[in-house]
C-alpha positions as a printed Julia matrix, in Angstrom:
456×3 Matrix{Float64}:
   0.0    0.0     0.0
   2.83   2.37    0.94
   4.61   1.51   -2.34
   1.45   2.26   -4.31
   1.1    5.66   -2.58
   4.76   6.46   -3.26
   4.39   5.58   -6.95
   1.23   7.72   -7.18
   3.07  10.71   -5.67
   5.96  10.25   -8.08
   3.52  10.13  -11.0
   1.86  13.37   -9.85
   5.23  15.07   -9.45
   6.29  13.94  -12.92
   3.01  15.24  -14.36
   3.41  18.6   -12.6
   7.01  18.89  -13.82
   5.9   18.16  -17.39
   3.17  20.79  -17.18
   5.62  23.33  -15.74
   8.1   22.53  -18.48
   5.43  23.3   -21.09
   4.55  26.71  -19.66
   6.4   29.89  -20.6
   8.2   31.56  -17.73
   7.11  35.0   -16.54
   9.71  37.73  -16.3
  12.61  39.12  -18.27
  12.84  41.76  -20.94
  13.29  41.96  -24.68
  15.2   44.56  -26.66
  13.2   45.58  -29.73
  14.41  47.76  -32.61
  12.04  49.15  -35.21
  12.08  51.39  -38.26
   9.17  53.56  -37.19
   8.7   56.84  -35.32
   9.63  57.13  -31.63
   5.97  57.85  -30.85
   2.83  56.82  -32.7
  -0.09  59.05  -33.61
  -3.79  58.53  -33.01
  -5.01  55.08  -34.09
  -6.71  56.18  -37.33
  -3.41  57.71  -38.48
  -1.09  55.03  -37.05
  -2.07  52.64  -39.8
   1.19  51.36  -41.21
   1.65  47.75  -40.03
   4.59  48.82  -37.87
   2.82  51.74  -36.22
  -0.3   49.64  -35.64
   1.85  47.0   -33.91
   3.51  49.58  -31.64
   0.19  51.27  -30.81
  -1.34  47.92  -29.9
   1.17  47.54  -27.07
  -0.39  50.51  -25.29
  -3.92  50.73  -26.67
  -5.28  47.77  -28.66
  -8.68  47.49  -30.37
 -11.54  45.55  -28.78
 -10.43  42.27  -30.33
  -7.91  40.49  -32.57
  -8.89  38.78  -35.8
  -7.4   35.29  -35.74
  -6.0   33.41  -38.7
  -8.61  30.65  -38.38
 -11.4   33.05  -39.37
 -12.5   33.94  -35.85
 -11.6   36.57  -33.28
 -10.51  36.78  -29.67
 -11.07  39.59  -27.14
  -8.26  42.1   -26.62
  -9.33  45.32  -24.9
 -12.87  43.96  -24.5
 -13.67  41.32  -21.94
 -16.4   39.91  -24.15
 -18.2   40.46  -27.46
 -21.62  38.86  -27.71
 -24.75  38.97  -29.85
 -27.91  39.23  -27.7
 -29.8   39.13  -31.02
 -28.57  38.64  -34.59
 -28.95  42.39  -35.19
 -27.19  43.64  -32.06
 -23.7   43.46  -30.6
 -22.75  43.9   -26.95
 -19.16  44.84  -26.13
 -18.16  44.52  -22.48
 -15.1   46.61  -21.58
 -12.96  46.39  -18.42
 -14.48  49.51  -16.84
 -16.7   52.53  -17.63
 -13.66  54.72  -18.41
 -12.56  52.31  -21.17
 -16.08  52.26  -22.6
 -16.26  56.06  -22.63
 -12.83  56.43  -24.28
 -13.75  53.9   -26.97
 -17.13  55.52  -27.66
 -15.52  58.96  -28.03
 -12.85  57.59  -30.38
 -15.46  55.92  -32.58
 -17.71  58.97  -32.71
 -14.78  61.18  -33.67
 -13.75  58.74  -36.4
 -17.29  58.79  -37.79
 -17.62  62.57  -37.63
 -16.72  65.12  -40.29
 -13.84  66.41  -38.16
 -12.12  63.05  -37.92
 -13.13  61.8   -41.35
 -11.24  58.64  -42.21
 -11.8   55.86  -44.75
 -11.9   53.46  -41.79
 -15.29  54.96  -40.89
 -16.67  52.59  -43.54
 -16.26  49.78  -41.01
 -19.1   51.4   -39.03
 -21.49  51.58  -42.0
 -23.45  48.43  -40.97
 -24.26  50.07  -37.61
 -27.41  52.11  -37.18
 -26.24  55.74  -37.26
 -22.77  54.58  -38.42
 -21.36  55.09  -34.88
 -21.98  58.84  -34.99
 -23.71  58.47  -31.63
 -22.47  55.77  -29.24
 -23.62  55.95  -25.62
 -21.93  53.67  -23.08
 -24.0   51.94  -20.42
 -21.48  51.6   -17.64
 -18.73  49.38  -19.02
 -20.87  48.18  -21.93
 -21.47  49.36  -25.48
 -24.73  48.21  -27.07
 -24.63  48.44  -30.87
 -27.55  47.9   -33.24
 -27.05  46.88  -36.85
 -28.86  48.6   -39.73
 -28.66  45.42  -41.83
 -27.18  41.93  -41.4
 -23.38  42.0   -41.21
 -21.93  38.77  -39.78
 -18.37  40.1   -40.18
 -18.92  43.02  -37.78
 -16.87  41.62  -34.9
 -13.83  40.9   -37.05
 -14.13  44.33  -38.69
 -14.1   46.02  -35.28
 -10.77  44.28  -34.56
  -9.07  46.72  -36.94
  -6.22  48.64  -35.22
  -7.53  52.0   -36.49
 -10.59  51.54  -34.26
  -8.58  51.38  -31.02
  -8.94  54.16  -28.44
  -6.09  56.71  -28.25
  -2.96  55.79  -26.31
  -3.72  58.13  -23.41
  -1.96  57.88  -20.02
  -4.94  55.96  -18.64
  -5.28  53.66  -21.67
  -5.55  49.97  -20.9
  -3.15  47.85  -22.96
  -0.82  44.93  -22.34
   2.0   47.39  -21.55
   2.31  50.86  -20.05
   4.89  53.54  -20.88
   7.7   53.67  -18.32
  10.08  56.3   -19.61
  11.62  56.9   -22.99
  11.64  53.7   -25.01
  10.61  51.49  -22.09
   7.3   49.66  -21.68
   6.37  47.67  -18.59
   3.84  44.84  -18.3
   0.32  45.95  -17.41
  -0.91  43.77  -14.55
  -4.51  44.94  -15.11
  -4.55  43.83  -18.77
  -7.92  42.05  -19.24
  -6.39  39.06  -21.0
  -3.78  38.46  -18.31
  -0.44  40.2   -17.82
   2.18  39.6   -20.53
   4.92  37.07  -19.82
   7.62  39.73  -20.16
   8.3   42.31  -17.46
   9.31  44.95  -20.01
  10.12  45.83  -23.59
  12.97  48.2   -24.47
  12.26  49.94  -27.79
  14.78  51.61  -30.09
  13.71  53.59  -33.17
  16.25  53.6   -35.99
  16.6   53.36  -39.77
  17.3   50.36  -42.01
  21.06  50.72  -41.62
  20.64  50.85  -37.85
  18.46  47.74  -37.92
  21.15  45.83  -39.8
  23.88  46.98  -37.43
  21.91  46.18  -34.26
  20.94  42.73  -35.54
  24.41  41.73  -36.74
  25.93  42.81  -33.41
  23.2   40.94  -31.45
  22.19  44.02  -29.53
  18.46  43.35  -30.02
  16.27  40.24  -29.96
  13.35  41.5   -32.06
  13.25  43.78  -35.1
  10.15  45.24  -36.74
   9.87  46.98  -40.1
  12.82  45.19  -41.7
  13.13  45.93  -45.43
  14.59  42.58  -46.42
  13.26  39.39  -47.95
  15.95  37.18  -46.4
  16.21  36.01  -42.79
  12.84  37.6   -41.95
   9.28  36.7   -41.06
   6.58  38.57  -42.99
   3.06  39.37  -41.92
   0.09  39.12  -44.28
   0.46  41.78  -47.03
  -2.52  44.05  -46.35
  -0.96  47.54  -46.37
  -2.22  48.67  -49.78
  -1.1   51.75  -51.69
  -3.34  53.33  -54.33
  -2.98  56.29  -56.64
  -6.12  58.31  -55.96
  -7.19  60.84  -58.58
  -9.93  63.45  -58.86
 -12.28  62.8   -61.82
 -13.42  66.44  -61.54
  -9.92  67.79  -62.15
  -8.49  65.28  -64.61
  -9.57  64.17  -68.1
 -11.65  60.99  -68.63
  -8.69  59.07  -70.08
  -6.42  59.67  -67.08
  -6.82  56.13  -65.74
  -5.8   54.79  -69.16
  -2.75  57.06  -69.13
  -1.63  55.74  -65.74
  -2.37  52.08  -66.46
  -0.48  52.26  -69.74
   2.54  54.01  -68.21
   3.04  52.19  -64.88
   4.52  48.7   -64.66
   3.5   47.42  -61.22
   6.12  44.66  -61.22
   8.84  47.19  -61.99
   7.5   49.66  -59.43
   7.37  47.07  -56.66
  10.73  45.48  -57.37
  12.76  48.68  -57.69
  11.07  51.37  -55.6
   9.05  49.76  -52.79
  10.3   48.49  -49.43
  10.07  44.71  -49.08
   8.15  42.59  -48.31
   5.86  43.79  -51.12
   4.0   42.57  -54.19
   2.14  44.2   -57.09
  -1.58  44.79  -56.56
  -3.58  44.87  -59.82
  -7.07  44.94  -58.25
  -8.94  46.89  -55.57
  -8.31  44.07  -53.07
  -4.85  42.61  -52.28
  -3.77  39.35  -53.93
  -4.08  37.53  -50.6
  -7.85  38.14  -50.92
  -8.3   38.43  -54.68
  -5.89  36.25  -56.62
  -7.08  36.99  -60.16
  -4.97  37.66  -63.26
  -4.16  41.3   -63.92
  -5.89  42.93  -66.86
  -3.65  43.56  -69.88
  -2.06  47.0   -69.82
  -3.95  49.32  -72.17
  -2.33  51.29  -74.96
  -1.51  54.94  -74.34
  -4.41  57.37  -74.91
  -4.4   59.76  -77.81
  -2.11  62.76  -77.43
  -3.72  65.7   -75.64
  -2.58  69.18  -74.56
   0.1   69.23  -71.86
  -1.26  69.44  -68.34
   0.31  70.28  -64.96
  -0.9   68.4   -61.88
   0.22  67.99  -58.27
   0.82  64.58  -56.68
   0.68  64.61  -52.88
   2.17  61.83  -50.79
   2.9   60.84  -47.18
   6.14  62.44  -46.0
   6.53  59.85  -43.23
   6.51  56.8   -45.54
   9.99  56.59  -47.02
   9.24  54.64  -50.18
   6.31  56.85  -51.18
   8.77  59.52  -52.29
  10.53  57.06  -54.62
   7.18  55.86  -55.96
   5.97  59.44  -56.48
   9.13  60.3   -58.39
   8.7   57.24  -60.6
   5.09  58.19  -61.37
   6.3   61.71  -62.13
   8.71  60.36  -64.76
   6.26  57.92  -66.33
   3.37  60.4   -66.56
   5.67  62.91  -68.23
   5.7   60.45  -71.13
   1.9   60.88  -71.3
   1.98  64.67  -71.39
   1.63  65.39  -67.67
   4.0   67.64  -65.75
   3.73  66.35  -62.19
   4.69  68.52  -59.23
   5.35  66.59  -56.0
   4.26  67.69  -52.53
   5.1   65.77  -49.35
   2.61  66.24  -46.5
   2.27  64.93  -42.95
  -0.24  62.09  -42.84
  -2.83  64.11  -40.92
  -2.69  66.88  -43.54
  -2.85  64.34  -46.35
  -5.97  62.7   -44.89
  -7.54  66.14  -44.38
  -6.99  66.89  -48.08
  -8.58  63.54  -48.91
 -11.61  64.23  -46.72
 -12.13  67.62  -48.39
 -11.57  66.25  -51.89
  -8.8   68.83  -52.21
  -6.33  67.01  -54.46
  -5.6   66.07  -58.05
  -3.37  63.07  -57.38
  -2.57  61.4   -54.07
  -0.75  58.29  -52.92
  -3.23  56.79  -50.48
  -1.96  53.91  -48.31
  -4.36  51.93  -46.12
  -4.14  48.96  -43.77
  -7.0   46.88  -45.11
  -9.0   44.47  -42.91
  -8.27  40.78  -43.57
 -11.85  40.07  -44.73
 -12.93  40.91  -48.3
 -16.27  42.54  -47.38
 -14.95  45.05  -44.82
 -11.84  45.62  -46.96
 -14.03  46.51  -49.96
 -15.98  48.94  -47.76
 -12.78  50.8   -46.79
 -11.57  50.9   -50.39
 -14.87  52.25  -51.73
 -14.91  55.02  -49.12
 -11.25  55.82  -49.79
 -12.1   56.12  -53.48
 -14.81  58.68  -52.81
 -17.62  56.19  -53.47
 -19.25  56.14  -50.04
 -22.53  56.22  -51.95
 -21.92  52.6   -52.98
 -21.73  51.27  -49.41
 -25.5   51.27  -48.92
 -25.91  49.33  -52.15
 -23.06  46.82  -51.93
 -22.69  45.98  -48.24
 -26.28  44.84  -47.47
 -26.13  42.41  -50.38
 -22.86  40.97  -49.07
 -24.06  40.81  -45.46
 -27.28  39.0   -46.42
 -25.28  35.88  -47.33
 -25.1   33.45  -44.41
 -21.91  31.67  -45.48
 -18.58  33.42  -44.94
 -17.28  31.83  -48.15
 -20.23  33.22  -50.08
 -19.74  36.69  -48.6
 -16.07  36.66  -49.47
 -16.81  35.51  -53.03
 -19.43  38.22  -53.48
 -17.02  40.92  -52.25
 -14.35  39.71  -54.68
 -16.81  39.73  -57.58
 -17.97  43.25  -56.75
 -14.37  44.49  -56.38
 -13.69  43.4   -59.95
 -16.98  44.76  -61.27
 -16.66  48.17  -59.58
 -13.0   48.82  -60.35
 -13.63  51.12  -63.33
 -16.08  53.28  -61.35
 -13.76  53.93  -58.38
 -11.11  56.66  -58.94
  -8.27  54.61  -57.48
  -5.42  52.89  -59.3
  -4.14  49.99  -57.14
  -0.33  49.88  -57.12
   1.2   47.54  -54.55
   0.68  45.94  -51.16
   3.15  45.38  -48.3
   3.49  43.32  -45.15
   5.51  43.82  -41.98
   9.04  42.4   -42.1
  10.29  41.06  -38.75
  13.19  39.23  -37.15
  13.13  37.2   -33.93
  16.2   35.84  -32.16
  16.27  32.11  -31.32
  15.74  32.82  -27.6
  12.36  34.5   -28.26
   9.33  32.26  -27.85
   5.6   32.76  -28.37
   5.81  34.36  -31.82
   2.27  34.49  -33.18
   0.68  36.51  -35.98
  -2.92  37.64  -36.22
  -5.02  37.76  -39.38
  -4.13  41.44  -39.82
  -0.51  40.43  -40.36
   0.67  41.9   -37.05
   2.65  40.1   -34.33
   1.11  39.65  -30.87
   4.04  40.98  -28.85
   2.23  40.57  -25.53
   2.56  36.8   -25.98
   6.34  36.81  -26.38
   8.59  35.3   -23.72
  12.27  34.59  -23.21
  13.23  30.97  -23.71
  15.55  29.59  -21.03
  18.89  27.99  -21.94
  18.61  24.34  -22.93
  18.34  22.05  -19.99
  16.79  24.69  -17.71
  13.29  23.89  -16.47
  10.58  26.42  -17.17
   8.11  27.46  -14.54
   4.87  29.31  -14.18
   4.14  32.7   -12.7
   6.65  33.56   -9.96
């Protein structure tokens, strides 16, 4: 009997040791270098993949879209559907609910006009009036939209990174982030992240000298991990200010393969349609012939001063359109000023880059609004949302993207993902459907032969 008890105890101890060995260990820090700004802007403007990743450390959206077609709560404690036409979002506290409601209402207003407001179109009132009830937001749909939850996971819909924002980490001095113990999904494994902003040369130097364990925004196709390519760049043009054959002039002059290979930061690929190839893998249309010669015309192309490769792309477009009789002046603007020009329709040509949702229906909504065709949302989205099957909704969105391309004043150019490097001693590397890494799940792997334990 005593032997049996001893053997049972040994079996329990072996089981507990195996479980402990399979759990990441809490504690430690990681040194992270990135090619972005030292500080990120408001969520609707921090929409490069890199900036969205950094912002999510301090102020994430309500949920994360997962690669299996679902979602998991992030800022929210729970997302539920009391009825098919309503969505209840339960936040950690009333302050979080109020901050989120204000951010959404600003995004939907004329003052904060953004193409990401299209993600609210299925809601009654399009989120122009959201009233929290304690720590809860109750949303009513104007028409069926089964993809609402995943659309609301978009990083642009996060609340601002204010001092009282609730994210997996909190700011702790310049370049330092410490684990947030009150994070609704459980504190991160790491105690802190140490961030360094630098350029591509600095990234190479820091990595080769092993001074960092994680790098984000790496412009290389070797020795890197790449997120889903959803950061799409379009050439937007004003039909009111340009001749009817302008699209033909651009399409005949620009070689997307050449543009992407020579002028765009990797990882990148050409984008011939309104949706990225990862969503719409259809052959590109043959390039048209050049339009008939017309009188010379001078136009201005505005682009984002903070996105390094947009200048090279703008200069290439300048050269190629000169062959079609256009003298193109270039103007670099801060992103906020560029979006303001877009909202007012105050431009002739503009490079418009957007982080598209990973679902064809919501992505099409953002693209249509970005192309100045908000009027199409009320026609196209209800027909997509009425389909019960996600595969059918996705197929319908793809079909409509192809059918509507000629009526939307956007020329798709290329799409990019986030290039990353992780040292061998970094564990827990996971990507979401948006193509962004979940840094709050990272942990430091112990040296081989060292047992791992749970929370200290």
